[in-house]
C-alpha positions as CSV (number, residue, x, y, z in Angstrom):
1,M,-65.1,252.1,171.8
2,T,-67.4,255.0,170.9
3,I,-70.3,254.2,168.6
4,S,-71.5,256.9,166.3
5,S,-74.3,257.0,163.8
6,A,-73.6,257.5,160.1
7,P,-73.2,261.2,159.2
8,T,-76.0,261.1,156.6
9,Q,-79.7,261.3,156.7
10,E,-79.9,257.6,157.4
11,P,-81.7,255.9,160.3
12,P,-79.6,255.7,163.6
13,A,-76.6,253.4,163.6
14,V,-77.0,249.7,164.2
15,D,-75.3,248.1,167.2
16,P,-72.2,246.6,165.7
17,A,-72.5,243.6,168.0
18,T,-75.6,242.6,166.0
19,I,-74.1,243.0,162.5
20,A,-73.4,239.7,160.6
21,V,-70.1,240.6,159.0
22,T,-69.2,238.8,155.8
23,D,-65.7,240.1,155.4
24,T,-63.2,242.2,157.4
25,L,-60.6,244.4,155.9
26,D,-57.8,245.9,158.0
27,C,-56.3,249.0,156.5
28,S,-54.4,250.0,159.7
29,G,-51.3,252.1,158.9
30,L,-52.5,253.0,155.4
31,L,-53.2,256.6,154.4
32,C,-55.6,258.1,151.9
33,P,-56.4,257.1,149.3
34,L,-55.5,253.5,150.1
35,P,-58.3,252.7,152.7
36,V,-61.0,254.1,150.3
37,Y,-59.5,252.2,147.3
38,K,-59.2,248.9,149.1
39,A,-62.6,249.2,150.7
40,S,-64.1,249.9,147.3
41,M,-62.4,246.8,145.8
42,A,-63.5,244.7,148.8
43,L,-67.2,245.9,148.4
44,K,-67.1,244.9,144.7
45,R,-66.2,241.4,145.7
46,L,-69.2,241.1,148.0
47,A,-72.8,240.2,146.9
48,P,-75.5,242.9,147.5
49,G,-76.6,242.8,151.1
50,E,-73.3,241.4,152.5
51,V,-71.4,243.4,155.1
52,L,-67.8,244.6,155.1
53,E,-66.2,245.6,158.4
54,L,-63.4,248.1,157.7
55,V,-60.6,249.0,160.2
56,T,-58.6,252.1,159.6
57,T,-56.1,254.4,161.3
58,D,-56.3,257.2,158.8
59,P,-58.1,260.2,160.3
60,G,-59.4,261.1,156.8
61,A,-61.4,258.0,156.7
62,L,-63.9,259.6,159.0
63,A,-65.1,261.7,156.1
64,D,-63.9,259.5,153.2
65,I,-65.7,256.2,154.1
66,P,-69.2,257.7,154.5
67,A,-68.6,259.5,151.2
68,L,-67.7,256.2,149.6
69,A,-70.9,254.7,150.9
70,R,-73.0,257.5,149.5
71,R,-71.4,257.6,146.1
72,G,-71.4,253.8,145.7
73,G,-74.9,253.2,146.8
74,H,-73.8,251.3,149.9
75,E,-75.3,251.6,153.4
76,L,-73.0,252.7,156.3
77,L,-74.6,250.7,159.1
78,A,-72.4,252.0,162.0
79,S,-69.0,253.5,162.7
80,A,-66.9,253.4,165.9
81,T,-63.7,255.2,167.0
82,E,-61.5,253.3,169.4
83,G,-59.2,254.7,172.0
84,D,-56.1,253.6,170.1
85,G,-56.9,255.8,167.1
86,R,-58.6,253.0,165.1
87,Q,-61.9,253.6,163.3
88,R,-64.2,250.8,162.4
89,F,-66.9,251.0,159.7
90,W,-69.6,248.5,158.9
91,L,-70.8,248.8,155.3
92,R,-73.6,246.9,153.6
93,R,-73.0,246.4,149.9
94,G,-75.6,248.0,147.7
95,E,-77.1,246.9,144.4
96,P,-74.8,247.3,141.4
97,R,-75.3,250.6,139.5
């Protein structure tokens, strides 16, 4: 697994092993726009400060999920690309806008 920091002007990525995950959403096999849509719905169900771990196989998610975080006021804590083509994202729910 390769860990990368969020592609924004945020602080460096957090080690995923230290993140307390509230919920996990597996969107493997789904293509855009479904991973973004489902992640957005899952984040709405969380309380501010809770963390969603998102698993995807859609290459577009590498750009789409950080954009979702920025637009939604959420924090992308970390992301990882695995050897099998899966991407994982850890998103902390922001305050409602």
